[in-house]
N, C-alpha and C positions, 0 to 999 in steps of 0.2 A: 390654716397651715398648708404650706406647698408639700411636694414630693419628696425636697431635700430636705426639710424642718422634720418632716413625720418620720423619715429615714434617721436621722440623728437621734431623734427622741426612743425611738424602737431601739436605737444600737445600744443606748445610755440605760435602759428599762429592762434590756436583757442583760446585759453587763451588771448589772444590780441583783437579777432574780438569781444569776450564776455566783453571786458574792465576790466580785471582783473588785479590786482597788480601783482607784484610779490611774494609778500607775500603769497595772492590768490593762486596762481599757485603753490607756495612749500607746500602750505595746500592742494592741490588738490593732489599732486604728493605724499605724505605723506601718505593721504586716498588711493590710488588707491597701494602703495604699501603694505600697511595692509589685504587689502581685496585679493591682489594675497597672501599672504602669509597664509592667512586662508583657501585661497581654491587651494593652490598648490597640484598639483596630486602628492603624494608620493608613489612609486610604492613597499615600504613596507608594505604598507597597503592592497596592491592588493596579495602578495603572500599568504596570507592565505585565502582568498577565494580561489583561483584558486586551491589550495590545496584542500579547500572541496571542491569544484565542482568535481574535480577529484576522492575524495574518494565517492561520494554519489552516484553513480551506484553501486560500490561493495556491500555498508553498506545494500541499500534497497534492493538490490537482497538477502543478507543475511537474513536481517530479515523477506522477504516474503517467503524462504524456510523456516527458522526457526518458524514460524505461519504455516504455511502448513503441517509439521512435527507434530508439537502440535495436529493440526484439526484432523490428521489421526492415530494418534495416540494410542492405544487401549492397556489400563493397563490389566495385568493380572484377575485381580477381575472382569472386564468387558468380556473379553475373557471366563472366569468360568460360570458366570451369563448367557451368553449366550450362551454355550453349554448345562447348566442343563435349559434352556427354550427349547432349539430345544430337547433334550430327553424325555422332559415332551410331546411336543409335538407330538412326534413320539410315545409314549407311548397313547397316547388318541388317536391315530389315528389306530393304531395298536387294542385299545381296541373294538374301535367301528367296525373295519371291522371283530373283531371276535364274535362280538354280532350278524352281518349281518348274517355269516354263520351260526351262532349257529341258528337265526330264519329262515334261509332258509332251514337247516337239518330237523327243528323240522315240519314248513310246509309240506317238501317232505314226513316225516313220515307219517303225518295225512293223504296227499292226497292219500298216495298209498296203503291204505284201501279200498275207492272208487273204483268203477268200472270204471270210466272214469276218467282220471288225466287230469289233469291241465297242462297247459302250461305256462312258463315263460317266 
């Protein structure tokens, strides 16, 4: 006896144990067949999921690379603004340095005429 025949025999035996009539057992068979059709595993419904699962890593990697490039991308306007700010800061630093040198020269000239020079 194969598995299918054994299942049929056990199904009928259980129906007899429960005291079911032939019509009731046939109704149970129809109900089981209907629920089996609803829950049948169809391979064609899995193929798109497998395809999506295989495509997910490259898509996620591509999206991450795009976001990283956008985050580190500098526009020409930004670069020019930064260059202007650096140039302004350099001019201000040089102006302060020249002011200190001028003050130091003036101080040395004022103290050069005194008898005792002051060391810095």
